[in-house]
Residue frames as a rotation matrix with the C-alpha (Angstrom) as fourth column:
MET 1
-0.775 -0.504 0.381 -0.15
0.571 -0.301 0.764 -10.92
-0.270 0.810 0.521 12.06
THR 2
0.271 0.792 -0.547 -2.01
0.172 -0.598 -0.783 -7.96
-0.947 0.118 -0.298 10.62
THR 3
-0.112 -0.248 0.962 -2.26
0.986 0.089 0.138 -7.39
-0.120 0.965 0.234 6.90
ILE 4
0.054 0.077 -0.996 -1.51
0.036 -0.997 -0.075 -3.87
-0.998 -0.032 -0.057 5.73
TYR 5
0.475 0.322 0.819 -2.00
0.790 0.253 -0.558 -2.60
-0.387 0.912 -0.134 2.20
LYS 6
-0.417 -0.590 -0.691 -0.14
-0.006 -0.759 0.651 -0.56
-0.909 0.276 0.313 -0.39
ILE 7
0.760 0.599 0.253 -1.74
0.322 -0.009 -0.947 0.74
-0.564 0.801 -0.200 -3.58
VAL 8
-0.247 -0.943 -0.222 0.86
-0.043 -0.218 0.975 0.78
-0.968 0.250 0.013 -6.35
PRO 9
0.462 0.283 -0.841 0.75
-0.830 -0.197 -0.522 1.56
-0.313 0.939 0.144 -10.08
ALA 10
0.929 -0.013 0.371 1.36
0.081 0.983 -0.167 -1.73
-0.362 0.185 0.914 -11.91
ALA 11
0.696 -0.707 0.126 4.40
0.107 -0.071 -0.992 -0.42
0.710 0.703 0.026 -13.82
LEU 12
0.148 -0.637 0.757 6.09
-0.859 -0.461 -0.220 0.68
0.489 -0.618 -0.615 -10.58
TRP 13
0.552 0.109 0.827 5.40
-0.632 0.701 0.329 -2.71
-0.544 -0.705 0.456 -8.99
ARG 14
0.968 -0.242 0.072 6.91
0.227 0.709 -0.668 -4.52
0.110 0.663 0.741 -12.00
GLU 15
0.313 -0.892 0.327 10.10
-0.383 -0.434 -0.815 -2.48
0.869 0.130 -0.477 -11.42
ALA 16
0.166 -0.201 0.965 10.09
-0.984 0.025 0.175 -3.57
-0.059 -0.979 -0.193 -7.77
GLU 17
0.874 0.190 0.447 9.70
-0.194 0.980 -0.037 -7.22
-0.445 -0.055 0.894 -8.77
ARG 18
0.756 -0.655 -0.006 12.70
0.180 0.216 -0.960 -6.94
0.630 0.724 0.281 -11.10
ALA 19
0.019 -0.769 0.639 14.75
-0.584 -0.527 -0.618 -5.25
0.812 -0.361 -0.459 -8.34
GLY 20
-0.257 -0.065 -0.964 13.58
0.498 0.847 -0.189 -7.68
0.829 -0.528 -0.185 -5.62
ARG 21
-0.484 0.144 -0.863 12.44
0.804 -0.317 -0.503 -4.82
-0.346 -0.937 0.038 -3.37
PHE 22
0.353 0.661 0.662 10.10
0.759 -0.616 0.210 -1.85
0.547 0.428 -0.719 -3.40
GLN 23
-0.666 -0.711 -0.227 11.70
0.725 -0.544 -0.422 1.46
0.177 -0.445 0.878 -2.55
GLY 24
-0.239 0.681 -0.693 8.47
0.518 -0.514 -0.684 3.44
-0.822 -0.522 -0.230 -2.65
SER 25
0.453 0.489 0.746 6.51
0.887 -0.332 -0.320 5.76
0.091 0.807 -0.584 -4.86
GLU 26
-0.241 -0.502 0.831 7.47
0.439 -0.819 -0.368 9.36
0.865 0.276 0.418 -5.57
VAL 27
0.482 0.509 0.713 5.40
-0.414 -0.584 0.698 10.47
0.772 -0.632 -0.071 -2.56
ASP 28
0.940 -0.172 -0.294 7.02
0.335 0.627 0.703 7.83
0.064 -0.760 0.647 -0.33
LEU 29
0.069 -0.989 0.128 10.50
0.934 0.019 -0.358 8.89
0.351 0.144 0.925 -1.38
ARG 30
-0.126 -0.038 0.991 9.64
0.029 -0.999 -0.034 12.54
0.992 0.024 0.127 -0.72
ASP 31
0.650 0.527 0.548 8.22
-0.500 -0.246 0.830 11.77
0.573 -0.813 0.104 2.74
GLY 32
-0.309 -0.905 0.294 11.05
-0.870 0.144 -0.472 9.44
0.385 -0.401 -0.831 3.78
PHE 33
-0.689 0.138 0.712 8.90
-0.306 0.835 -0.457 6.36
-0.657 -0.533 -0.533 4.41
ILE 34
-0.873 0.450 -0.190 6.54
0.012 0.408 0.913 4.03
0.488 0.794 -0.362 2.55
HIS 35
-0.499 0.800 0.334 2.87
-0.855 -0.390 -0.343 4.79
-0.144 -0.456 0.878 3.23
PHE 36
-0.872 0.368 -0.324 0.57
0.263 0.908 0.325 1.85
0.414 0.198 -0.889 3.97
SER 37
-0.295 0.844 0.448 -3.07
-0.870 -0.431 0.240 1.59
0.396 -0.318 0.861 5.06
SER 38
-0.766 0.222 0.603 -4.98
-0.224 0.787 -0.575 -0.83
-0.602 -0.576 -0.553 7.23
GLY 39
-0.751 0.561 0.350 -7.93
0.654 0.555 0.515 -2.71
0.095 0.615 -0.783 5.77
ALA 40
0.191 0.860 -0.473 -10.26
0.877 -0.365 -0.311 -0.14
-0.441 -0.355 -0.824 7.33
GLN 41
0.134 -0.246 -0.960 -8.31
0.013 -0.968 0.250 2.76
-0.991 -0.046 -0.127 5.76
VAL 42
-0.648 -0.664 0.373 -7.37
0.350 0.176 0.920 1.59
-0.676 0.727 0.118 2.27
ALA 43
0.021 0.714 0.700 -10.64
1.000 -0.010 -0.020 2.47
-0.007 0.700 -0.714 0.48
GLU 44
0.856 0.242 -0.457 -10.37
0.308 -0.948 0.076 6.07
-0.415 -0.206 -0.886 1.70
THR 45
-0.093 -0.963 -0.252 -6.72
-0.015 -0.252 0.968 6.13
-0.996 0.093 0.009 0.65
ALA 46
-0.526 -0.054 0.849 -7.73
0.781 0.363 0.508 5.00
-0.336 0.930 -0.149 -2.84
ALA 47
0.478 0.817 0.321 -10.47
0.877 -0.465 -0.121 7.62
0.051 0.339 -0.939 -3.09
ARG 48
0.799 -0.165 -0.579 -8.26
0.125 -0.896 0.427 10.41
-0.589 -0.414 -0.695 -1.77
HIS 49
0.052 -0.945 -0.322 -4.96
-0.435 -0.312 0.845 9.70
-0.899 0.096 -0.427 -3.55
PHE 50
-0.857 -0.397 0.329 -5.79
0.051 0.570 0.820 7.43
-0.513 0.719 -0.468 -6.53
ALA 51
0.075 0.991 -0.111 -9.24
-0.044 -0.108 -0.993 8.63
-0.996 0.079 0.036 -7.68
GLY 52
0.780 0.436 -0.449 -9.99
-0.440 -0.129 -0.889 7.57
-0.445 0.891 0.091 -11.23
GLN 53
-0.145 -0.929 -0.339 -6.62
-0.969 0.065 0.238 5.86
-0.199 0.364 -0.910 -11.74
ASN 54
0.903 0.344 -0.258 -6.49
-0.411 0.867 -0.282 2.60
0.127 0.361 0.924 -13.67
ASP 55
0.475 -0.736 -0.483 -3.78
0.044 0.568 -0.822 -0.06
0.879 0.369 0.302 -13.74
LEU 56
-0.015 -0.413 0.910 -3.29
-0.934 -0.320 -0.161 -0.16
0.358 -0.852 -0.381 -9.98
LEU 57
-0.119 -0.075 -0.990 -2.37
0.163 0.982 -0.094 -3.11
0.979 -0.172 -0.104 -7.80
LEU 58
0.633 0.284 0.720 -3.28
-0.683 -0.234 0.692 -3.80
0.365 -0.930 0.046 -4.19
VAL 59
-0.227 -0.824 -0.519 -0.28
-0.179 0.559 -0.810 -5.23
0.957 -0.091 -0.275 -2.34
HIS 60
0.869 0.489 0.074 -1.06
-0.221 0.251 0.942 -7.23
0.442 -0.835 0.327 0.83
VAL 61
-0.140 -0.990 0.027 1.81
-0.295 0.016 -0.955 -7.15
0.945 -0.142 -0.295 3.34
ASP 62
0.502 0.157 -0.850 2.39
0.666 0.556 0.496 -9.03
0.551 -0.816 0.175 6.61
ASP 63
0.720 -0.191 0.667 3.14
-0.354 -0.928 0.116 -6.25
0.597 -0.319 -0.736 9.09
GLU 64
0.868 -0.394 0.303 5.09
-0.166 0.346 0.923 -8.56
-0.468 -0.852 0.235 11.43
ALA 65
0.551 -0.676 0.490 7.57
0.825 0.528 -0.200 -9.36
-0.123 0.514 0.849 8.65
LEU 66
0.527 -0.319 0.788 8.56
0.268 -0.817 -0.510 -5.68
0.806 0.480 -0.345 8.55
GLY 67
-0.028 -0.605 -0.796 9.88
0.942 0.251 -0.224 -5.71
0.335 -0.756 0.563 12.11
MET 68
-0.002 -0.050 -0.999 11.01
0.776 -0.630 0.030 -2.56
-0.631 -0.775 0.040 13.86
HIS 69
-0.925 -0.370 0.086 11.09
0.331 -0.673 0.661 -0.52
-0.187 0.640 0.745 10.64
LEU 70
-0.298 0.902 0.312 7.27
0.492 -0.135 0.860 -0.33
0.818 0.410 -0.403 10.66
LYS 71
-0.943 0.052 -0.329 5.80
0.258 -0.511 -0.820 2.45
-0.211 -0.858 0.468 12.79
TRP 72
0.001 0.977 0.213 2.13
0.939 -0.074 0.336 3.28
0.344 0.200 -0.917 13.32
GLU 73
-0.829 -0.413 -0.377 1.99
0.505 -0.842 -0.188 7.06
-0.240 -0.346 0.907 13.29
PRO 74
0.047 0.905 -0.423 -0.76
0.453 -0.397 -0.798 9.70
-0.890 -0.154 -0.428 13.40
SER 75
-0.928 -0.161 0.335 -1.96
0.372 -0.381 0.846 11.08
-0.008 0.910 0.414 10.10
ARG 76
-0.536 0.786 0.309 -5.36
0.048 -0.336 0.940 12.21
0.843 0.519 0.142 8.75
GLY 77
0.270 0.779 0.566 -7.20
-0.536 -0.367 0.760 13.60
0.800 -0.509 0.319 11.73
GLY 78
-0.038 -0.389 0.920 -5.04
-0.997 0.079 -0.008 11.69
-0.069 -0.918 -0.391 14.21
ALA 79
0.932 0.357 0.064 -5.70
-0.348 0.930 -0.120 8.18
-0.103 0.090 0.991 12.83
LEU 80
0.065 -0.938 0.340 -2.70
-0.497 0.265 0.826 5.85
-0.865 -0.223 -0.450 13.09
PHE 81
0.890 0.115 -0.440 -1.28
-0.453 0.326 -0.830 4.73
0.048 0.938 0.342 9.74
PRO 82
0.626 -0.705 0.335 1.51
0.433 0.671 0.602 2.20
-0.649 -0.231 0.725 9.11
HIS 83
0.816 -0.490 -0.306 4.72
-0.573 -0.622 -0.533 3.75
0.071 0.611 -0.789 7.79
LEU 84
0.796 -0.591 0.127 7.74
0.573 0.805 0.154 1.69
-0.194 -0.050 0.980 6.73
TYR 85
0.695 -0.668 -0.268 11.13
-0.620 -0.744 0.247 3.32
-0.364 -0.005 -0.931 7.21
GLY 86
-0.468 -0.828 0.307 13.18
-0.395 0.508 0.766 1.42
-0.790 0.237 -0.565 4.65
ASP 87
-0.604 0.203 -0.771 12.58
-0.745 0.199 0.636 -0.64
0.282 0.959 0.032 1.54
LEU 88
0.424 0.773 0.471 9.81
-0.806 0.560 -0.193 -3.21
-0.413 -0.298 0.861 1.34
ASP 89
-0.776 -0.611 0.156 11.36
-0.521 0.760 0.388 -6.67
-0.356 0.220 -0.908 1.11
LEU 90
-0.234 0.743 -0.627 9.14
-0.857 0.148 0.494 -8.61
0.460 0.653 0.602 -1.28
ALA 91
-0.744 -0.055 -0.666 9.34
0.177 0.945 -0.275 -11.63
0.644 -0.323 -0.694 1.06
ALA 92
-0.885 0.433 -0.169 6.88
0.070 -0.236 -0.969 -9.73
-0.459 -0.870 0.179 3.31
VAL 93
-0.492 0.718 -0.492 4.29
-0.871 -0.419 0.258 -9.57
-0.021 0.555 0.831 0.51
ALA 94
-0.483 0.414 0.772 1.48
-0.140 0.834 -0.534 -12.08
-0.865 -0.366 -0.345 0.97
LYS 95
0.007 0.589 0.808 -0.46
0.880 0.380 -0.285 -11.29
-0.475 0.713 -0.516 -2.21
VAL 96
-0.784 -0.130 -0.607 -0.73
-0.159 -0.903 0.399 -8.80
-0.600 0.410 0.687 -5.07
GLU 97
-0.185 0.820 0.542 -4.09
0.834 0.423 -0.355 -8.26
-0.520 0.386 -0.762 -6.76
PRO 98
-0.656 0.072 0.752 -5.47
0.518 -0.681 0.517 -5.92
0.549 0.728 0.409 -9.42
LEU 99
-0.487 0.532 -0.692 -7.42
0.507 -0.473 -0.720 -2.93
-0.711 -0.702 -0.040 -8.08
PRO 100
-0.646 0.234 0.726 -9.85
0.717 -0.140 0.683 -2.22
0.262 0.962 -0.077 -10.91
LEU 101
-0.866 0.478 -0.147 -12.22
-0.416 -0.852 -0.317 0.69
-0.277 -0.213 0.937 -11.33
GLY 102
-0.416 0.824 0.384 -15.91
0.662 0.564 -0.493 -0.12
-0.623 0.049 -0.780 -11.36
PRO 103
-0.197 0.422 0.885 -18.42
0.895 -0.290 0.338 1.49
0.399 0.859 -0.320 -13.77
ASP 104
0.833 0.542 -0.113 -19.04
0.530 -0.720 0.449 4.19
0.162 -0.434 -0.886 -11.14
GLY 105
0.433 -0.755 0.492 -15.35
-0.163 -0.602 -0.782 5.19
0.887 0.258 -0.383 -11.16
GLN 106
0.522 -0.234 0.820 -14.72
-0.849 -0.051 0.526 3.74
-0.082 -0.971 -0.225 -7.68
HIS 107
-0.511 -0.764 -0.395 -12.07
-0.747 0.622 -0.236 1.11
0.426 0.175 -0.888 -7.05
ARG 108
0.666 0.701 -0.254 -13.34
-0.544 0.690 0.478 -2.43
0.511 -0.180 0.841 -6.48
PHE 109
-0.274 -0.790 0.549 -11.62
-0.953 0.144 -0.268 -4.06
0.133 -0.596 -0.792 -3.51
PRO 110
-0.199 0.140 -0.970 -11.33
0.007 0.990 0.142 -7.77
0.980 0.021 -0.198 -2.81
PRO 111
0.868 0.437 -0.235 -12.23
0.210 0.106 0.972 -8.93
0.450 -0.893 0.000 0.73
LEU 112
-0.052 -0.888 0.457 -9.79
-0.246 -0.432 -0.868 -7.33
0.968 -0.157 -0.196 3.18
GLU 113
0.038 -0.051 -0.998 -8.60
0.936 0.352 0.017 -7.86
0.350 -0.935 0.061 6.71
SER 114
0.751 0.287 0.594 -9.26
0.118 -0.944 0.307 -4.80
0.649 -0.161 -0.743 8.89
């Protein structure tokens, strides 16, 4: 099992919890898949796409639980990123944690699996 990560605004995640599944953010819906990051990629994802944003959550997901709908595809400079083609079943979620901003304006991550 490899843990992959999704950064989600808390309000959007609360909607997913009520619905029992996460259909994706506005960007995910536009692109046709849910964007995830590996442990080695998620800090750069936060800096690039969520800079200065508060009230975010870090969702830890078991990649094996996503089955054949998860594809590792080239993105940023050819790096492979996990993309989920379909909704995220909340049963695949291992943990959800706050992703706070530190005094320097950078997000503070818990220990991650790479």
